[in-house]
N, CA, C and O atoms as a CHARMM CRD file, in Angstrom:
* protein
*
  324
    1    1 MET  N     99.01200  66.40000  75.92100 PROA 1      0.00000
    2    1 MET  CA    98.84000  65.51000  74.86600 PROA 1      0.00000
    3    1 MET  C     99.29900  67.22200  73.47600 PROA 1      0.00000
    4    1 MET  O     98.87000  68.37500  73.52300 PROA 1      0.00000
    5    2 ARG  N    100.00000  66.75400  72.75800 PROA 2      0.00000
    6    2 ARG  CA   100.78200  67.60300  71.56000 PROA 2      0.00000
    7    2 ARG  C    100.52400  67.45600  70.34900 PROA 2      0.00000
    8    2 ARG  O    100.94100  66.30200  70.24300 PROA 2      0.00000
    9    3 GLY  N    100.08600  67.77000  69.12600 PROA 3      0.00000
   10    3 GLY  CA    99.99000  67.51800  68.35400 PROA 3      0.00000
   11    3 GLY  C    100.39600  68.60200  66.95100 PROA 3      0.00000
   12    3 GLY  O    100.29200  69.76900  67.32800 PROA 3      0.00000
   13    4 PHE  N    100.75800  68.52400  65.68700 PROA 4      0.00000
   14    4 PHE  CA   101.33300  69.70800  64.90500 PROA 4      0.00000
   15    4 PHE  C    101.52100  69.05700  64.02400 PROA 4      0.00000
   16    4 PHE  O    102.05100  67.97500  63.77300 PROA 4      0.00000
   17    5 ARG  N    100.54800  70.56900  63.07100 PROA 5      0.00000
   18    5 ARG  CA   100.57300  70.08300  61.66500 PROA 5      0.00000
   19    5 ARG  C    101.76600  70.33800  60.44500 PROA 5      0.00000
   20    5 ARG  O    102.80000  70.72400  60.99000 PROA 5      0.00000
   21    6 LEU  N    101.81000  70.30600  59.99900 PROA 6      0.00000
   22    6 LEU  CA   102.28900  70.46700  58.57900 PROA 6      0.00000
   23    6 LEU  C    101.59200  70.90200  56.99400 PROA 6      0.00000
   24    6 LEU  O    100.77100  70.37300  56.24500 PROA 6      0.00000
   25    7 GLY  N    102.39300  72.12400  56.96600 PROA 7      0.00000
   26    7 GLY  CA   102.03600  71.98800  55.57000 PROA 7      0.00000
   27    7 GLY  C    103.33300  73.35200  54.82000 PROA 7      0.00000
   28    7 GLY  O    104.03900  74.02000  55.57600 PROA 7      0.00000
   29    8 ALA  N    103.37400  73.47900  53.52000 PROA 8      0.00000
   30    8 ALA  CA   104.75400  73.54000  53.83900 PROA 8      0.00000
   31    8 ALA  C    105.76600  74.72900  54.44600 PROA 8      0.00000
   32    8 ALA  O    105.92700  75.88400  54.83800 PROA 8      0.00000
   33    9 LYS  N    106.20500  73.63300  54.21700 PROA 9      0.00000
   34    9 LYS  CA   106.66300  72.73000  55.09500 PROA 9      0.00000
   35    9 LYS  C    107.13800  73.89900  57.27000 PROA 9      0.00000
   36    9 LYS  O    108.02500  73.92300  58.12400 PROA 9      0.00000
   37   10 SER  N    105.69800  74.59000  56.96600 PROA 10     0.00000
   38   10 SER  CA   105.75200  75.13100  58.73200 PROA 10     0.00000
   39   10 SER  C    105.16900  73.81000  59.83700 PROA 10     0.00000
   40   10 SER  O    105.07000  72.58600  59.74700 PROA 10     0.00000
   41   11 ILE  N    104.91900  74.68300  60.71700 PROA 11     0.00000
   42   11 ILE  CA   104.29400  74.19400  62.02500 PROA 11     0.00000
   43   11 ILE  C    103.49800  75.05500  62.90900 PROA 11     0.00000
   44   11 ILE  O    103.55900  76.21100  63.32700 PROA 11     0.00000
   45   12 ARG  N    102.75500  74.07000  63.02400 PROA 12     0.00000
   46   12 ARG  CA   101.51800  74.90500  63.40500 PROA 12     0.00000
   47   12 ARG  C    101.35200  73.22900  64.69200 PROA 12     0.00000
   48   12 ARG  O    100.95900  72.07100  64.55200 PROA 12     0.00000
   49   13 PHE  N    101.85300  73.96500  65.70500 PROA 13     0.00000
   50   13 PHE  CA   101.98200  73.50400  67.23600 PROA 13     0.00000
   51   13 PHE  C    101.17400  73.74500  68.02100 PROA 13     0.00000
   52   13 PHE  O    100.97800  74.88700  68.43600 PROA 13     0.00000
   53   14 GLN  N    100.19000  72.19000  68.59300 PROA 14     0.00000
   54   14 GLN  CA    99.37800  72.83200  69.70500 PROA 14     0.00000
   55   14 GLN  C     98.88800  71.86300  70.71500 PROA 14     0.00000
   56   14 GLN  O     99.18600  70.67500  70.58700 PROA 14     0.00000
   57   15 GLU  N     98.25000  72.22000  71.58700 PROA 15     0.00000
   58   15 GLU  CA    97.60800  71.38700  72.67000 PROA 15     0.00000
   59   15 GLU  C     96.60200  71.15700  73.24900 PROA 15     0.00000
   60   15 GLU  O     95.89100  72.10600  73.57700 PROA 15     0.00000
   61   16 ALA  N     96.26200  69.96800  73.52600 PROA 16     0.00000
   62   16 ALA  CA    95.40300  69.02200  74.18200 PROA 16     0.00000
   63   16 ALA  C     94.62000  69.79700  74.74800 PROA 16     0.00000
   64   16 ALA  O     95.14200  69.87600  75.86000 PROA 16     0.00000
   65   17 GLY  N     93.18300  70.82100  74.78900 PROA 17     0.00000
   66   17 GLY  CA    92.34700  70.65900  75.59000 PROA 17     0.00000
   67   17 GLY  C     91.49800  70.69200  75.91700 PROA 17     0.00000
   68   17 GLY  O     90.86600  70.59400  74.86500 PROA 17     0.00000
   69   18 GLU  N     89.95500  70.84900  77.56300 PROA 18     0.00000
   70   18 GLU  CA    89.62600  70.14800  77.70800 PROA 18     0.00000
   71   18 GLU  C     88.35200  70.26100  76.48700 PROA 18     0.00000
   72   18 GLU  O     88.09800  71.17700  75.70500 PROA 18     0.00000
   73   19 ARG  N     87.54400  68.62500  76.74100 PROA 19     0.00000
   74   19 ARG  CA    86.50700  68.65800  75.42000 PROA 19     0.00000
   75   19 ARG  C     86.91900  68.60600  74.06500 PROA 19     0.00000
   76   19 ARG  O     86.53600  69.25000  73.08800 PROA 19     0.00000
   77   20 ASP  N     87.64700  67.84700  74.17200 PROA 20     0.00000
   78   20 ASP  CA    88.75500  67.20700  72.11700 PROA 20     0.00000
   79   20 ASP  C     89.36600  69.01300  72.14300 PROA 20     0.00000
   80   20 ASP  O     90.31300  69.13200  71.36600 PROA 20     0.00000
   81   21 GLU  N     88.98900  70.37800  72.88100 PROA 21     0.00000
   82   21 GLU  CA    90.08100  71.16200  71.97400 PROA 21     0.00000
   83   21 GLU  C     90.77200  71.59600  72.27300 PROA 21     0.00000
   84   21 GLU  O     90.92000  71.92500  73.45000 PROA 21     0.00000
   85   22 TRP  N     92.03500  71.96100  70.79700 PROA 22     0.00000
   86   22 TRP  CA    92.83000  72.38700  70.65300 PROA 22     0.00000
   87   22 TRP  C     93.18600  73.18800  71.12600 PROA 22     0.00000
   88   22 TRP  O     92.21700  73.94500  71.05300 PROA 22     0.00000
   89   23 HSD  N     93.94200  73.71300  71.64400 PROA 23     0.00000
   90   23 HSD  CA    94.69000  75.66100  71.98100 PROA 23     0.00000
   91   23 HSD  C     96.07800  75.29500  70.97700 PROA 23     0.00000
   92   23 HSD  O     96.56800  74.26400  70.51500 PROA 23     0.00000
   93   24 PRO  N     96.57200  77.58100  70.90500 PROA 24     0.00000
   94   24 PRO  CA    97.91100  77.30800  70.23900 PROA 24     0.00000
   95   24 PRO  C     99.25300  76.76300  71.04600 PROA 24     0.00000
   96   24 PRO  O     98.77900  76.59500  72.16900 PROA 24     0.00000
   97   25 HSD  N    100.04500  76.55100  71.09500 PROA 25     0.00000
   98   25 HSD  CA   101.29900  76.12600  72.41000 PROA 25     0.00000
   99   25 HSD  C    102.61200  77.45000  70.87200 PROA 25     0.00000
  100   25 HSD  O    102.92700  77.14000  69.72300 PROA 25     0.00000
  101   26 ILE  N    102.85700  78.37100  71.42500 PROA 26     0.00000
  102   26 ILE  CA   104.11000  78.08500  70.95400 PROA 26     0.00000
  103   26 ILE  C    105.25800  77.44700  71.30600 PROA 26     0.00000
  104   26 ILE  O    105.58900  77.03100  72.41600 PROA 26     0.00000
  105   27 SER  N    105.79900  77.40600  70.33700 PROA 27     0.00000
  106   27 SER  CA   107.03700  76.44700  69.66600 PROA 27     0.00000
  107   27 SER  C    108.34300  76.86900  69.11800 PROA 27     0.00000
  108   27 SER  O    108.23500  77.61500  68.14500 PROA 27     0.00000
  109   28 ARG  N    110.04500  76.47100  69.63900 PROA 28     0.00000
  110   28 ARG  CA   110.57400  77.09000  68.06500 PROA 28     0.00000
  111   28 ARG  C    111.33700  75.85100  67.54500 PROA 28     0.00000
  112   28 ARG  O    112.50600  75.82600  67.15900 PROA 28     0.00000
  113   29 ALA  N    110.19700  74.52200  67.62400 PROA 29     0.00000
  114   29 ALA  CA   110.03100  73.87100  66.57400 PROA 29     0.00000
  115   29 ALA  C    110.77700  73.24500  64.92900 PROA 29     0.00000
  116   29 ALA  O    110.34200  73.03100  63.79700 PROA 29     0.00000
  117   30 GLN  N    111.14100  73.21400  65.12100 PROA 30     0.00000
  118   30 GLN  CA   111.84400  73.00800  63.50600 PROA 30     0.00000
  119   30 GLN  C    110.76600  71.71300  62.56200 PROA 30     0.00000
  120   30 GLN  O    109.96400  71.00700  63.17400 PROA 30     0.00000
  121   31 VAL  N    110.93300  71.63400  61.27600 PROA 31     0.00000
  122   31 VAL  CA   110.33200  70.79600  60.34800 PROA 31     0.00000
  123   31 VAL  C    111.48800  70.52900  59.10000 PROA 31     0.00000
  124   31 VAL  O    111.70100  71.43900  58.29800 PROA 31     0.00000
  125   32 GLY  N    112.03900  69.54200  59.01700 PROA 32     0.00000
  126   32 GLY  CA   112.64800  69.59700  57.29800 PROA 32     0.00000
  127   32 GLY  C    112.15100  67.64200  56.75000 PROA 32     0.00000
  128   32 GLY  O    112.12400  66.54100  57.30100 PROA 32     0.00000
  129   33 LEU  N    111.79000  68.33300  55.11800 PROA 33     0.00000
  130   33 LEU  CA   110.60500  67.15400  55.04200 PROA 33     0.00000
  131   33 LEU  C    111.22400  67.37300  53.33000 PROA 33     0.00000
  132   33 LEU  O    111.13900  68.41300  52.67700 PROA 33     0.00000
  133   34 ASP  N    111.70800  66.35300  52.98200 PROA 34     0.00000
  134   34 ASP  CA   112.31000  66.22700  51.65900 PROA 34     0.00000
  135   34 ASP  C    112.43000  64.69400  51.05000 PROA 34     0.00000
  136   34 ASP  O    111.66300  64.42400  50.12500 PROA 34     0.00000
  137   35 LYS  N    113.42100  63.59100  51.55000 PROA 35     0.00000
  138   35 LYS  CA   113.13800  61.97300  51.02800 PROA 35     0.00000
  139   35 LYS  C    112.21600  61.49600  52.71900 PROA 35     0.00000
  140   35 LYS  O    111.08900  61.00300  52.76000 PROA 35     0.00000
  141   36 CYS  N    112.85800  61.73500  53.61500 PROA 36     0.00000
  142   36 CYS  CA   111.74800  62.53900  55.20700 PROA 36     0.00000
  143   36 CYS  C    111.81800  62.84600  56.12600 PROA 36     0.00000
  144   36 CYS  O    112.89100  62.63500  56.69200 PROA 36     0.00000
  145   37 LEU  N    111.02400  63.35000  56.67000 PROA 37     0.00000
  146   37 LEU  CA   110.32500  63.96600  58.23800 PROA 37     0.00000
  147   37 LEU  C    111.84900  63.75800  59.35500 PROA 37     0.00000
  148   37 LEU  O    112.51100  62.96100  60.02100 PROA 37     0.00000
  149   38 GLU  N    111.73800  64.88100  58.99200 PROA 38     0.00000
  150   38 GLU  CA   112.54200  65.73800  60.54800 PROA 38     0.00000
  151   38 GLU  C    112.24800  66.65500  61.17400 PROA 38     0.00000
  152   38 GLU  O    112.81600  67.73500  61.01600 PROA 38     0.00000
  153   39 VAL  N    111.31700  66.47600  62.02100 PROA 39     0.00000
  154   39 VAL  CA   111.46000  67.25100  63.55300 PROA 39     0.00000
  155   39 VAL  C    111.96200  67.38600  64.64600 PROA 39     0.00000
  156   39 VAL  O    112.09100  66.41200  65.38800 PROA 39     0.00000
  157   40 ALA  N    112.50400  69.05800  65.12900 PROA 40     0.00000
  158   40 ALA  CA   113.18700  68.99600  65.98700 PROA 40     0.00000
  159   40 ALA  C    112.65700  69.57900  67.21200 PROA 40     0.00000
  160   40 ALA  O    113.06200  70.73900  67.14000 PROA 40     0.00000
  161   41 ILE  N    111.87400  69.45200  68.48600 PROA 41     0.00000
  162   41 ILE  CA   111.45100  70.27400  69.27800 PROA 41     0.00000
  163   41 ILE  C    112.16600  70.45900  70.46700 PROA 41     0.00000
  164   41 ILE  O    112.54100  69.36000  70.87400 PROA 41     0.00000
  165   42 PRO  N    112.58900  71.56500  71.35200 PROA 42     0.00000
  166   42 PRO  CA   113.58200  71.26400  72.06000 PROA 42     0.00000
  167   42 PRO  C    112.87800  70.76400  73.74700 PROA 42     0.00000
  168   42 PRO  O    111.71700  70.71200  74.15300 PROA 42     0.00000
  169   43 TRP  N    113.93700  70.52200  74.27000 PROA 43     0.00000
  170   43 TRP  CA   113.38600  69.89700  75.51300 PROA 43     0.00000
  171   43 TRP  C    112.10000  70.91900  76.42900 PROA 43     0.00000
  172   43 TRP  O    111.12700  70.74000  77.16100 PROA 43     0.00000
  173   44 ALA  N    112.62800  71.68400  76.00300 PROA 44     0.00000
  174   44 ALA  CA   111.99900  73.06500  77.29600 PROA 44     0.00000
  175   44 ALA  C    110.53400  73.34300  76.90000 PROA 44     0.00000
  176   44 ALA  O    109.53000  73.43200  77.60800 PROA 44     0.00000
  177   45 ASP  N    110.81200  73.53000  74.65400 PROA 45     0.00000
  178   45 ASP  CA   109.11800  73.58800  74.96900 PROA 45     0.00000
  179   45 ASP  C    107.57500  72.34500  74.90200 PROA 45     0.00000
  180   45 ASP  O    106.50900  72.38100  74.28800 PROA 45     0.00000
  181   46 LEU  N    108.09200  71.52300  75.71200 PROA 46     0.00000
  182   46 LEU  CA   107.76100  69.86700  75.44600 PROA 46     0.00000
  183   46 LEU  C    107.05100  70.52400  77.00600 PROA 46     0.00000
  184   46 LEU  O    105.82800  70.38900  77.05500 PROA 46     0.00000
  185   47 GLN  N    107.63700  71.13800  78.12300 PROA 47     0.00000
  186   47 GLN  CA   107.72900  71.53200  79.05400 PROA 47     0.00000
  187   47 GLN  C    107.05700  69.43300  79.83800 PROA 47     0.00000
  188   47 GLN  O    105.96000  68.89200  79.70500 PROA 47     0.00000
  189   48 ILE  N    108.26300  68.95000  80.51300 PROA 48     0.00000
  190   48 ILE  CA   108.22400  68.51900  80.92100 PROA 48     0.00000
  191   48 ILE  C    109.17800  67.71400  81.56600 PROA 48     0.00000
  192   48 ILE  O    110.29900  67.75300  81.05800 PROA 48     0.00000
  193   49 MET  N    108.98300  66.75100  82.88100 PROA 49     0.00000
  194   49 MET  CA   110.11900  66.55600  84.00100 PROA 49     0.00000
  195   49 MET  C    110.99000  66.40400  83.71100 PROA 49     0.00000
  196   49 MET  O    111.04300  66.10600  82.51800 PROA 49     0.00000
  197   50 PRO  N    112.06200  66.44600  84.29400 PROA 50     0.00000
  198   50 PRO  CA   113.81400  65.07600  83.88400 PROA 50     0.00000
  199   50 PRO  C    113.29500  64.33200  84.30300 PROA 50     0.00000
  200   50 PRO  O    112.45800  64.46700  85.19600 PROA 50     0.00000
  201   51 ASP  N    113.80300  62.81200  83.52500 PROA 51     0.00000
  202   51 ASP  CA   113.79500  61.48900  84.01900 PROA 51     0.00000
  203   51 ASP  C    111.90000  60.73400  83.00500 PROA 51     0.00000
  204   51 ASP  O    111.43100  59.61300  82.81300 PROA 51     0.00000
  205   52 TRP  N    111.44800  62.21700  82.65900 PROA 52     0.00000
  206   52 TRP  CA   109.65700  61.42700  82.15800 PROA 52     0.00000
  207   52 TRP  C    110.34200  60.74600  80.73000 PROA 52     0.00000
  208   52 TRP  O    111.37200  60.65600  80.06200 PROA 52     0.00000
  209   53 SER  N    109.06100  60.39000  80.81900 PROA 53     0.00000
  210   53 SER  CA   110.01800  59.75800  78.61400 PROA 53     0.00000
  211   53 SER  C    108.24700  60.14500  77.94100 PROA 53     0.00000
  212   53 SER  O    107.18800  60.28300  78.55200 PROA 53     0.00000
  213   54 LEU  N    108.52700  60.21500  76.64700 PROA 54     0.00000
  214   54 LEU  CA   107.34600  60.50500  76.14200 PROA 54     0.00000
  215   54 LEU  C    106.20000  59.34000  75.69900 PROA 54     0.00000
  216   54 LEU  O    105.60100  58.97600  76.71100 PROA 54     0.00000
  217   55 ARG  N    105.70400  58.62600  74.43700 PROA 55     0.00000
  218   55 ARG  CA   105.08100  58.04400  73.79100 PROA 55     0.00000
  219   55 ARG  C    104.57000  58.67400  72.84700 PROA 55     0.00000
  220   55 ARG  O    103.73600  59.55500  73.05800 PROA 55     0.00000
  221   56 LEU  N    104.95400  58.35700  71.69100 PROA 56     0.00000
  222   56 LEU  CA   104.75900  58.93000  70.26200 PROA 56     0.00000
  223   56 LEU  C    103.99300  58.33000  69.72400 PROA 56     0.00000
  224   56 LEU  O    103.60400  57.22100  70.08900 PROA 56     0.00000
  225   57 ILE  N    103.58900  58.97200  68.68000 PROA 57     0.00000
  226   57 ILE  CA   103.13400  58.30300  67.06800 PROA 57     0.00000
  227   57 ILE  C    103.11700  59.58800  65.90700 PROA 57     0.00000
  228   57 ILE  O    103.52100  60.68500  66.29200 PROA 57     0.00000
  229   58 ALA  N    102.72700  59.46000  64.73900 PROA 58     0.00000
  230   58 ALA  CA   102.55600  60.10300  63.71800 PROA 58     0.00000
  231   58 ALA  C    101.31800  59.48300  63.39100 PROA 58     0.00000
  232   58 ALA  O    101.01900  58.30200  63.21800 PROA 58     0.00000
  233   59 VAL  N    100.49700  60.81000  63.33200 PROA 59     0.00000
  234   59 VAL  CA    99.32200  60.59600  62.56100 PROA 59     0.00000
  235   59 VAL  C     99.23900  61.62100  61.29000 PROA 59     0.00000
  236   59 VAL  O     99.31500  62.84100  61.43000 PROA 59     0.00000
  237   60 LEU  N     99.00800  60.70300  59.53200 PROA 60     0.00000
  238   60 LEU  CA    98.86500  60.82200  58.96400 PROA 60     0.00000
  239   60 LEU  C     97.55700  61.36300  58.85800 PROA 60     0.00000
  240   60 LEU  O     96.59400  60.65300  59.14800 PROA 60     0.00000
  241   61 SER  N     97.38900  62.65400  58.44100 PROA 61     0.00000
  242   61 SER  CA    95.69200  63.45900  57.49300 PROA 61     0.00000
  243   61 SER  C     95.76400  63.51900  56.37200 PROA 61     0.00000
  244   61 SER  O     96.83700  63.74900  55.81400 PROA 61     0.00000
  245   62 GLU  N     94.39500  63.28900  55.58600 PROA 62     0.00000
  246   62 GLU  CA    94.93300  64.34000  54.20600 PROA 62     0.00000
  247   62 GLU  C     93.68700  65.63500  54.54000 PROA 62     0.00000
  248   62 GLU  O     92.61500  65.24500  55.00400 PROA 62     0.00000
  249   63 GLY  N     93.83900  66.81900  54.34200 PROA 63     0.00000
  250   63 GLY  CA    93.17500  67.60800  55.21500 PROA 63     0.00000
  251   63 GLY  C     92.39300  67.72900  56.39500 PROA 63     0.00000
  252   63 GLY  O     93.13400  68.28200  57.20800 PROA 63     0.00000
  253   64 GLU  N     91.33700  67.51600  56.90000 PROA 64     0.00000
  254   64 GLU  CA    90.93800  66.81300  58.16300 PROA 64     0.00000
  255   64 GLU  C     90.19100  65.54700  58.05600 PROA 64     0.00000
  256   64 GLU  O     89.32900  65.21600  58.87000 PROA 64     0.00000
  257   65 ARG  N     90.65700  64.61800  56.70200 PROA 65     0.00000
  258   65 ARG  CA    90.31300  63.06900  57.34800 PROA 65     0.00000
  259   65 ARG  C     91.42100  62.08500  57.87000 PROA 65     0.00000
  260   65 ARG  O     92.42300  61.95600  57.16700 PROA 65     0.00000
  261   66 TYR  N     91.37200  61.73400  58.45400 PROA 66     0.00000
  262   66 TYR  CA    92.20500  60.52200  58.93600 PROA 66     0.00000
  263   66 TYR  C     92.59300  59.19200  57.83800 PROA 66     0.00000
  264   66 TYR  O     91.85100  58.35400  57.32500 PROA 66     0.00000
  265   67 CYS  N     94.08000  59.40400  57.73100 PROA 67     0.00000
  266   67 CYS  CA    94.37900  58.53000  57.33300 PROA 67     0.00000
  267   67 CYS  C     95.62500  57.10300  57.56900 PROA 67     0.00000
  268   67 CYS  O     95.85800  56.08900  56.91100 PROA 67     0.00000
  269   68 SER  N     96.01700  57.49500  58.43300 PROA 68     0.00000
  270   68 SER  CA    96.61300  56.33000  59.36700 PROA 68     0.00000
  271   68 SER  C     97.47000  56.79400  59.57900 PROA 68     0.00000
  272   68 SER  O     97.95400  57.82000  59.10000 PROA 68     0.00000
  273   69 CYS  N     98.23400  55.35400  61.21500 PROA 69     0.00000
  274   69 CYS  CA    99.15500  55.83600  62.25700 PROA 69     0.00000
  275   69 CYS  C    100.62400  55.12700  62.36100 PROA 69     0.00000
  276   69 CYS  O    100.91400  53.93100  62.35100 PROA 69     0.00000
  277   70 LEU  N    101.36700  56.17600  62.45500 PROA 70     0.00000
  278   70 LEU  CA   102.35900  55.31400  62.71900 PROA 70     0.00000
  279   70 LEU  C    103.36800  55.13500  63.99700 PROA 70     0.00000
  280   70 LEU  O    103.63700  56.06900  64.75300 PROA 70     0.00000
  281   71 PRO  N    103.80900  54.01900  64.11300 PROA 71     0.00000
  282   71 PRO  CA   103.66200  52.70600  63.98800 PROA 71     0.00000
  283   71 PRO  C    101.84900  52.49900  63.84200 PROA 71     0.00000
  284   71 PRO  O    101.07900  53.36700  63.43200 PROA 71     0.00000
  285   72 PHE  N    101.52500  51.28800  64.24200 PROA 72     0.00000
  286   72 PHE  CA   100.26200  51.53500  63.55100 PROA 72     0.00000
  287   72 PHE  C    100.27000  50.35800  64.69400 PROA 72     0.00000
  288   72 PHE  O     99.14400  50.10300  65.12100 PROA 72     0.00000
  289   73 ASP  N    100.96700  49.86300  65.06400 PROA 73     0.00000
  290   73 ASP  CA   100.43200  48.95100  66.85100 PROA 73     0.00000
  291   73 ASP  C    101.24900  49.71100  67.84100 PROA 73     0.00000
  292   73 ASP  O    102.11000  49.09200  68.46600 PROA 73     0.00000
  293   74 ALA  N    101.16700  50.30300  67.93900 PROA 74     0.00000
  294   74 ALA  CA   102.47700  51.54700  69.42800 PROA 74     0.00000
  295   74 ALA  C    102.60700  52.28600  69.25100 PROA 74     0.00000
  296   74 ALA  O    102.25400  53.00100  68.31300 PROA 74     0.00000
  297   75 SER  N    103.25900  52.45100  70.21100 PROA 75     0.00000
  298   75 SER  CA   104.06300  53.78600  70.33900 PROA 75     0.00000
  299   75 SER  C    106.15000  54.28300  70.30800 PROA 75     0.00000
  300   75 SER  O    107.12800  53.54100  70.40200 PROA 75     0.00000
  301   76 ILE  N    106.08900  55.28200  70.19600 PROA 76     0.00000
  302   76 ILE  CA   107.58300  55.76400  69.84700 PROA 76     0.00000
  303   76 ILE  C    107.78200  56.38200  71.37200 PROA 76     0.00000
  304   76 ILE  O    107.35100  57.49300  71.67900 PROA 76     0.00000
  305   77 ALA  N    108.55700  55.43500  72.36600 PROA 77     0.00000
  306   77 ALA  CA   109.16600  55.31600  73.71700 PROA 77     0.00000
  307   77 ALA  C    110.23500  56.92700  73.60600 PROA 77     0.00000
  308   77 ALA  O    111.10000  56.87600  72.73100 PROA 77     0.00000
  309   78 ILE  N    110.17600  58.06200  74.32000 PROA 78     0.00000
  310   78 ILE  CA   111.41600  58.70000  74.25900 PROA 78     0.00000
  311   78 ILE  C    111.86600  59.05300  75.64600 PROA 78     0.00000
  312   78 ILE  O    110.87700  58.92000  76.36800 PROA 78     0.00000
  313   79 GLY  N    113.11900  59.52300  76.50300 PROA 79     0.00000
  314   79 GLY  CA   112.79000  59.09600  77.72600 PROA 79     0.00000
  315   79 GLY  C    113.82200  60.82100  77.45900 PROA 79     0.00000
  316   79 GLY  O    114.51000  61.08700  76.47400 PROA 79     0.00000
  317   80 MET  N    113.58000  61.74400  78.73700 PROA 80     0.00000
  318   80 MET  CA   113.81100  62.68400  78.90200 PROA 80     0.00000
  319   80 MET  C    115.38200  62.79500  79.26800 PROA 80     0.00000
  320   80 MET  O    115.73100  62.77200  80.44800 PROA 80     0.00000
  321   81 PRO  N    116.09600  62.88800  78.46400 PROA 81     0.00000
  322   81 PRO  CA   117.48500  63.44800  79.47700 PROA 81     0.00000
  323   81 PRO  C    117.55300  65.10700  81.22600 PROA 81     0.00000
  324   81 PRO  O    118.61200  65.34900  81.80600 PROA 81     0.00000
């Protein structure tokens, strides 16, 4: 599982570990935030195999407080080329 936090248009990419701990993960990901949010993460940084698929959700928070997630009742499937 991977997560990232946006702040001042920068990304801090993290990887979930044991006991609900998060560890820094080096990535070349880029973010753009204006009228919409754009995130570009190189396939190689995700460390997944060809023909695997990812399931994504966006978790929205204010500080450390959970607000909502998008989509609310599903996830977005993305296939690895």
